[in-house]
C-alpha positions as CSV (number, residue, x, y, z in Angstrom):
1,M,-111.1,-254.6,-31.8
2,I,-109.7,-257.8,-33.2
3,I,-111.4,-260.9,-31.9
4,N,-109.3,-263.5,-33.8
5,P,-105.7,-263.3,-32.5
6,S,-104.5,-265.6,-35.3
7,A,-104.8,-262.8,-37.7
8,H,-101.8,-261.1,-36.3
9,T,-98.3,-262.1,-37.1
10,M,-96.4,-263.7,-34.2
11,I,-93.1,-262.2,-33.3
12,P,-91.1,-264.3,-30.9
13,R,-90.1,-262.4,-27.8
14,G,-86.4,-262.4,-27.0
15,N,-86.7,-262.1,-23.3
16,T,-88.3,-265.5,-22.5
17,L,-86.4,-267.9,-20.3
18,R,-86.4,-270.6,-22.9
19,N,-84.8,-268.5,-25.5
20,R,-82.2,-266.9,-23.3
21,P,-78.8,-268.6,-23.0
22,Y,-77.6,-269.4,-19.5
23,T,-75.2,-266.7,-18.4
24,R,-74.1,-265.6,-15.0
25,R,-74.5,-262.1,-14.0
26,P,-71.3,-260.1,-13.7
27,L,-69.7,-260.1,-10.3
28,A,-69.3,-256.8,-8.4
29,F,-65.6,-257.6,-7.9
30,S,-63.4,-260.4,-9.2
31,M,-61.0,-262.4,-7.0
32,P,-57.4,-262.3,-8.1
33,G,-56.2,-265.7,-9.2
34,G,-59.6,-267.1,-10.0
35,R,-62.2,-269.1,-8.0
36,L,-60.3,-272.4,-8.1
37,L,-57.3,-270.9,-6.4
38,W,-59.4,-269.5,-3.6
39,Y,-61.2,-272.9,-3.1
40,G,-57.8,-274.4,-2.6
41,V,-56.7,-271.6,-0.3
42,T,-59.9,-272.0,1.7
43,K,-59.3,-275.7,2.1
44,V,-55.7,-275.2,3.2
45,L,-56.7,-272.5,5.7
46,L,-59.5,-274.7,7.1
47,F,-57.2,-277.7,7.5
48,S,-54.5,-275.5,9.1
49,S,-57.0,-274.0,11.6
50,V,-58.2,-277.5,12.6
51,L,-54.6,-278.7,12.9
52,L,-53.7,-275.6,15.0
53,F,-56.6,-276.2,17.3
54,V,-55.6,-279.8,17.9
55,C,-52.0,-278.9,18.5
56,S,-53.0,-276.2,21.0
57,F,-55.2,-278.7,22.8
58,L,-52.4,-281.2,23.0
59,T,-49.9,-278.5,24.1
60,I,-52.3,-277.4,26.9
61,G,-52.5,-281.0,28.2
62,A,-48.7,-281.3,28.1
63,V,-48.3,-278.0,30.0
64,E,-50.7,-279.2,32.7
65,R,-48.8,-282.5,33.1
66,V,-45.5,-280.6,33.4
67,N,-47.0,-278.2,36.0
68,G,-48.2,-281.2,38.1
69,E,-44.7,-282.7,37.9
70,I,-43.1,-279.4,38.9
71,E,-45.5,-279.2,41.9
72,K,-44.5,-282.7,43.0
73,A,-40.8,-281.9,42.6
74,T,-41.3,-278.7,44.7
75,V,-43.0,-280.6,47.5
76,I,-40.1,-283.2,47.5
77,H,-37.5,-280.4,47.4
78,Q,-39.2,-278.6,50.4
79,E,-39.2,-281.9,52.4
80,L,-35.5,-282.4,51.6
81,V,-34.7,-278.9,52.7
82,N,-36.6,-279.4,56.0
83,A,-34.8,-282.7,56.6
84,N,-31.4,-280.9,55.8
85,V,-32.1,-278.2,58.4
86,L,-32.9,-280.8,61.0
87,L,-29.8,-282.8,60.2
88,R,-27.6,-279.7,60.4
89,A,-29.1,-278.9,63.8
90,Q,-28.5,-282.4,65.0
91,K,-24.9,-282.3,63.7
92,A,-24.3,-279.0,65.5
93,R,-25.7,-280.4,68.7
94,L,-23.6,-283.6,68.4
95,F,-20.4,-281.7,67.7
96,S,-20.8,-279.3,70.7
97,S,-18.2,-279.6,73.4
98,T,-20.7,-280.6,76.1
99,E,-22.1,-283.4,74.0
100,I,-18.5,-284.6,73.2
101,G,-17.5,-284.6,76.8
102,K,-20.7,-286.5,77.8
103,I,-20.2,-289.2,75.2
104,A,-16.4,-289.5,76.1
105,G,-17.4,-290.0,79.7
106,Q,-20.0,-292.6,79.0
107,E,-18.1,-294.6,76.3
108,L,-14.4,-294.2,77.2
109,A,-14.5,-293.1,80.8
110,L,-12.6,-289.9,79.9
111,Y,-13.4,-286.8,82.0
112,L,-12.0,-283.3,82.0
113,P,-9.8,-282.8,85.0
114,E,-10.9,-280.4,87.7
115,S,-8.7,-277.5,88.8
116,G,-7.3,-279.4,91.8
117,Q,-6.3,-282.5,89.9
118,Y,-3.5,-281.0,87.8
119,Q,-0.6,-278.6,88.4
120,K,1.3,-276.3,86.2
121,F,5.1,-276.4,86.2
């Protein structure tokens, strides 16, 4: 047994962390185009997805506004259709022969002759 370790020659070990140069371990797969290209692609895709989200949010708001305007226009259209039906009924009533005879008698004093008031030649 050797008690004095200085008697042995020192052989520097090659696997110490200080002596080993900094190297990366090899990747399991490599990306085509390199890492910088994929960083750029990732940034573009992230920006595009955010932009797409904002555009879809704005589009949904525009669709809701248009749907509200369509509902308002539908209500106005239905009111106009109902008013049109009432006006046509009133026109038909005013142009009936009994109504015309009644108005002619009141305004112009014109009446239809009865069977004894006229003779045929």
